[in-house]
Backbone as a printed PyTorch tensor [residue, N CA C, xyz], in Angstrom:
tensor([[[-47.8030, -12.6170,  16.3780],
         [-46.4970, -12.2580,  16.3280],
         [-45.9750, -12.7540,  14.9280]],

        [[-45.1530, -11.7920,  14.4040],
         [-44.5780, -12.1710,  12.8780],
         [-43.5220, -13.1770,  13.0160]],

        [[-43.5440, -14.2360,  12.2230],
         [-42.3740, -15.1580,  11.9530],
         [-41.0970, -14.4840,  11.6380]],

        [[-40.1070, -14.9740,  12.0630],
         [-38.8600, -14.5660,  11.5430],
         [-38.5320, -15.1640,  10.0180]],

        [[-37.9450, -14.0910,   9.2170],
         [-37.9230, -14.4650,   7.8660],
         [-36.4820, -14.8930,   7.7980]],

        [[-36.3120, -16.2280,   7.2920],
         [-34.7650, -16.2860,   7.0220],
         [-34.3350, -16.3050,   5.7610]],

        [[-33.1530, -16.1200,   5.1140],
         [-32.7790, -15.9920,   4.1310],
         [-32.4910, -17.3300,   3.5370]],

        [[-32.9300, -17.7910,   2.4860],
         [-32.4710, -18.9310,   1.7950],
         [-31.1130, -19.1640,   1.4170]],

        [[-30.7350, -20.3590,   0.6030],
         [-29.2530, -20.2330,   0.2340],
         [-28.8730, -19.4940,  -0.7830]],

        [[-29.7950, -19.2880,  -2.0200],
         [-29.4230, -17.9920,  -2.8650],
         [-29.3060, -16.8990,  -2.6910]],

        [[-30.1190, -16.2990,  -1.5410],
         [-30.0670, -15.1310,  -0.6730],
         [-28.9160, -14.8530,   0.0790]],

        [[-28.3250, -15.7710,   0.5690],
         [-27.0630, -15.8960,   1.3650],
         [-25.9800, -15.9510,   0.5150]],

        [[-26.0160, -16.4020,  -0.6670],
         [-24.6680, -16.2980,  -1.7140],
         [-24.7480, -14.9960,  -2.1800]],

        [[-26.0800, -14.5550,  -2.4680],
         [-26.2230, -12.9630,  -2.9910],
         [-25.2330, -12.1830,  -2.4400]],

        [[-26.1380, -12.1630,  -1.1930],
         [-25.5360, -11.1100,   0.1020],
         [-23.7930, -11.4640,   0.0800]],

        [[-23.3260, -12.6860,   0.2840],
         [-21.8400, -12.8380,   0.4280],
         [-21.2020, -12.1640,  -0.7880]],

        [[-21.7410, -12.5360,  -1.7980],
         [-21.1930, -12.0180,  -3.2740],
         [-21.0080, -10.5610,  -3.0480]],

        [[-22.0430, -10.0560,  -2.4650],
         [-22.2980,  -8.1670,  -2.7510],
         [-21.2120,  -7.7470,  -1.5890]],

        [[-21.1610,  -8.2500,  -0.5090],
         [-20.1170,  -8.2120,   0.4880],
         [-18.7340,  -8.2160,   0.0290]],

        [[-18.5160,  -8.9360,  -0.4960],
         [-17.0240,  -9.4110,  -1.4670],
         [-16.6500,  -8.2710,  -2.3140]],

        [[-17.7200,  -7.9160,  -3.2070],
         [-17.6870,  -6.9900,  -4.3210],
         [-17.5930,  -5.3330,  -3.4650]],

        [[-18.2970,  -5.1100,  -2.4260],
         [-18.1620,  -3.7540,  -1.4100],
         [-16.8610,  -3.8480,  -1.0110]],

        [[-16.3140,  -4.9530,  -0.3150],
         [-14.9550,  -4.8870,   0.6710],
         [-14.1280,  -4.6590,  -0.5770]],

        [[-14.0590,  -5.2440,  -1.8550],
         [-12.7500,  -5.0350,  -2.8250],
         [-12.8960,  -3.1860,  -3.3150]],

        [[-14.1990,  -2.9960,  -3.4690],
         [-14.0830,  -1.7840,  -4.1250],
         [-13.6240,  -0.6340,  -2.8070]],

        [[-13.9950,  -0.8920,  -1.5820],
         [-13.3800,  -0.1140,  -0.3730],
         [-11.9880,  -0.2980,  -0.1840]],

        [[-11.5040,  -1.4670,  -0.2130],
         [-10.0410,  -1.7410,  -0.4290],
         [ -9.2410,  -1.0250,  -1.3580]],

        [[ -9.9170,  -1.0540,  -2.6480],
         [ -9.2110,  -0.6730,  -3.5930],
         [ -9.1840,   0.8640,  -3.5050]],

        [[-10.2350,   1.4600,  -3.0790],
         [ -9.9120,   3.0010,  -2.9080],
         [ -9.1550,   3.3330,  -1.9650]],

        [[ -9.3590,   2.5840,  -1.0180],
         [ -8.4260,   2.9880,   0.3270],
         [ -6.9300,   2.5910,  -0.1480]],

        [[ -6.7600,   1.9240,  -0.8090],
         [ -5.3160,   1.6820,  -1.5860],
         [ -4.8170,   2.4860,  -2.5340]],

        [[ -5.7060,   3.0370,  -3.3140],
         [ -5.6000,   4.0550,  -4.2050],
         [ -5.1930,   5.3940,  -3.5030]],

        [[ -6.0500,   5.5520,  -2.3730],
         [ -5.9770,   6.9500,  -1.6680],
         [ -4.3420,   6.9410,  -0.8660]],

        [[ -3.9890,   5.6460,  -0.3580],
         [ -2.5810,   5.4970,   0.3950],
         [ -1.7460,   5.5860,  -0.4670]],

        [[ -1.9020,   5.3010,  -1.7430],
         [ -0.7610,   5.2850,  -2.9320],
         [ -0.3160,   6.6350,  -3.0530]],

        [[ -1.7420,   7.5480,  -3.4380],
         [ -1.6430,   8.8060,  -3.7110],
         [ -0.8730,   9.7280,  -2.7080]],

        [[ -1.3800,   9.4190,  -1.3380],
         [ -0.6390,  10.1190,  -0.4050],
         [  0.9320,   9.9180,  -0.0040]],

        [[  1.0840,   8.6710,  -0.2810],
         [  2.5990,   8.2180,  -0.3230],
         [  3.5790,   8.9930,  -1.6950]],

        [[  2.7430,   8.9040,  -2.8350],
         [  3.4200,   9.3690,  -3.6570],
         [  3.6830,  11.0430,  -3.7060]],

        [[  2.6510,  11.8180,  -3.1290],
         [  2.7380,  13.0810,  -2.7980],
         [  3.8050,  13.4370,  -1.4910]],

        [[  3.7720,  12.8290,  -0.6050],
         [  4.5540,  13.2080,   0.2250],
         [  6.1510,  12.8210,   0.0490]],

        [[  6.4910,  11.7900,  -0.8390],
         [  7.9830,  11.5700,  -1.3850],
         [  8.2630,  12.5970,  -2.3660]],

        [[  7.3280,  13.3830,  -2.8280],
         [  7.7590,  14.8590,  -3.7230],
         [  8.8520,  14.2150,  -5.0010]],

        [[  8.4190,  15.1990,  -5.7750],
         [  9.1770,  15.2140,  -6.9810],
         [  8.8410,  14.0590,  -8.1170]],

        [[  9.2520,  14.1420,  -9.1950],
         [  9.1120,  12.9850, -10.3410],
         [  9.7550,  12.0370, -10.0170]],

        [[  9.6270,  10.9240, -10.7940],
         [ 10.3370,   9.5870, -10.6090],
         [ 11.8640,   9.6440, -10.9400]],

        [[ 12.4430,  10.4870, -11.7220],
         [ 13.9340,  11.0100, -12.2190],
         [ 14.2710,  11.6590, -10.7370]],

        [[ 13.6860,  12.5860, -10.2180],
         [ 14.1780,  13.1580,  -8.9690],
         [ 14.5100,  12.3090,  -7.7600]],

        [[ 13.1440,  11.4050,  -7.8190],
         [ 13.5980,  10.4590,  -6.5690],
         [ 14.6100,   9.5560,  -6.6270]],

        [[ 14.6840,   9.0780,  -7.9200],
         [ 16.0600,   8.0680,  -8.0630],
         [ 17.2200,   8.9120,  -8.0550]],

        [[ 17.4280,  10.1060,  -8.4570],
         [ 18.4100,  10.7360,  -8.1430],
         [ 19.1590,  10.6250,  -6.7340]],

        [[ 17.9980,  11.5400,  -5.8970],
         [ 17.8880,  11.3810,  -4.5710],
         [ 18.2980,   9.6680,  -4.0430]],

        [[ 17.5640,   9.1180,  -4.2890],
         [ 17.9510,   7.5490,  -3.7980],
         [ 19.5770,   6.9710,  -4.1430]],

        [[ 19.9300,   7.6300,  -5.4650],
         [ 21.2760,   7.1890,  -5.8370],
         [ 22.2440,   7.9930,  -5.1340]],

        [[ 22.1840,   9.1860,  -4.8070],
         [ 22.8160,   9.9690,  -4.0260],
         [ 23.1430,   9.5000,  -2.7160]],

        [[ 22.0200,   8.9640,  -1.9550],
         [ 21.7140,   8.2450,  -0.5620],
         [ 22.7560,   7.1560,  -0.5870]],

        [[ 22.6040,   6.2840,  -1.5570],
         [ 23.2430,   5.0060,  -1.5520],
         [ 24.7330,   5.1210,  -1.4680]],

        [[ 25.2620,   6.1300,  -2.4740],
         [ 26.6110,   6.9100,  -2.7970],
         [ 27.1590,   7.0770,  -1.3110]],

        [[ 26.4780,   8.0410,  -0.5150],
         [ 26.8540,   8.4320,   0.9100],
         [ 26.7960,   7.2990,   1.5850]],

        [[ 25.6080,   6.3190,   1.7560],
         [ 25.8330,   5.0940,   2.4770],
         [ 27.1310,   4.3190,   2.1080]],

        [[ 27.3690,   3.7820,   0.8690],
         [ 28.6000,   3.0570,   0.3640],
         [ 29.9650,   4.0650,   1.1510]],

        [[ 29.9680,   5.2390,   0.9400],
         [ 31.1940,   5.9790,   1.4560],
         [ 31.3500,   5.7920,   2.6960]],

        [[ 30.1230,   6.0080,   3.6230],
         [ 30.3270,   5.5590,   5.0000],
         [ 30.7610,   4.3880,   5.4960]],

        [[ 30.1210,   3.1230,   4.9180],
         [ 30.7160,   1.6890,   4.9700],
         [ 32.1490,   1.5700,   4.8240]],

        [[ 32.6990,   2.2020,   3.7210],
         [ 34.0900,   2.2220,   3.3940],
         [ 34.7060,   3.1240,   4.4650]],

        [[ 34.1390,   3.8560,   4.9170],
         [ 35.1970,   4.6710,   5.9390],
         [ 35.1150,   3.8320,   7.2060]],

        [[ 33.9940,   2.9540,   7.4520],
         [ 34.0010,   2.4400,   8.7400],
         [ 34.7880,   1.2170,   8.8280]],

        [[ 35.0370,   0.5010,   7.5490],
         [ 35.6530,  -0.5400,   7.1970],
         [ 37.3600,  -0.1080,   7.3530]],

        [[ 37.3730,   1.0490,   6.8660],
         [ 38.8570,   1.3160,   6.9790],
         [ 39.1620,   1.7020,   8.2710]],

        [[ 38.5780,   2.0620,   9.2840],
         [ 38.9020,   2.5090,  10.5670],
         [ 39.2500,   1.1940,  11.4870]],

        [[ 38.3370,   0.0080,  10.9920],
         [ 38.5800,  -1.3350,  11.5890],
         [ 39.6990,  -1.9390,  11.4410]],

        [[ 40.4900,  -1.6370,  10.1340],
         [ 41.9160,  -2.1730,   9.8200],
         [ 43.0920,  -1.6720,  10.3730]]])
């Protein structure tokens, strides 16, 4: 029967370090891919997206003012 070979302290430390490195690389790639997908889905350049957000905020402000005028 072959005895079970246990990893010593340095080996466990190395394995844990490599696990952290591989997990960091994996989550980094996953996060970059998610950022890229969200960026593509948002459409347009930064200026176009900012203009859309400003128009949307303007419409929301007008809607809030309209609702406040109705309550008076």
